[in-house]
N, C-alpha and C positions, 0 to 999 in steps of 0.2 A: 819121857814125860817127867815134868818137875814134881808132880803129885802122884801118889799111888792110889789105885782104886780102893775106895773105902776110907780114905783119909778125910778128916774133918778140916774144912777151910772156912775162913771168914770171907764173906762176900764184900764187894766194893762198898766202901763207906759212903760214897756219893748218893747211892740210891737205896742201899740195903743196910743201913746202919744197925749194927748189933746182930745181924742174921748169920747163923752158922749153917753150913751145908755139908753134904757128903759127896765126894767125887764118885761118879758113876762110870764114866767112860771118857775117852778122848778120840777125836777124829779130825778131819780137815776143817770142820766148822769151829771147833774149839774144845773146851773141857766141859762135859756135861755134869752139872751139879744138881742134886736133889735137896730141897729145903722145904720147910713148913709141912712136912709129911708127904705131900703129893706133887708139889710144884717142881718142875725141872726146867732149867735154862742153860744155854751154852754161854760160857765166858771165855775170854782170852786170858792172857797171863796176869790180869789185874787182881787175881786171888792171892790171899796170904794164908799160910799154914796157921791153923787155930792153935792157940796156946792157952791153957787154963789159967 
């Protein structure tokens, strides 16, 4: 997996501009990311590692 569980990532700029999430898991569907406290969505490889 490109990202480690617990790593911060930037979500795709097209729909989630400026949103940072945490990698929760990876499976056949994609990479599960939690953001905004309780929301979780699956993403493909369009994520970017978060840099401060």
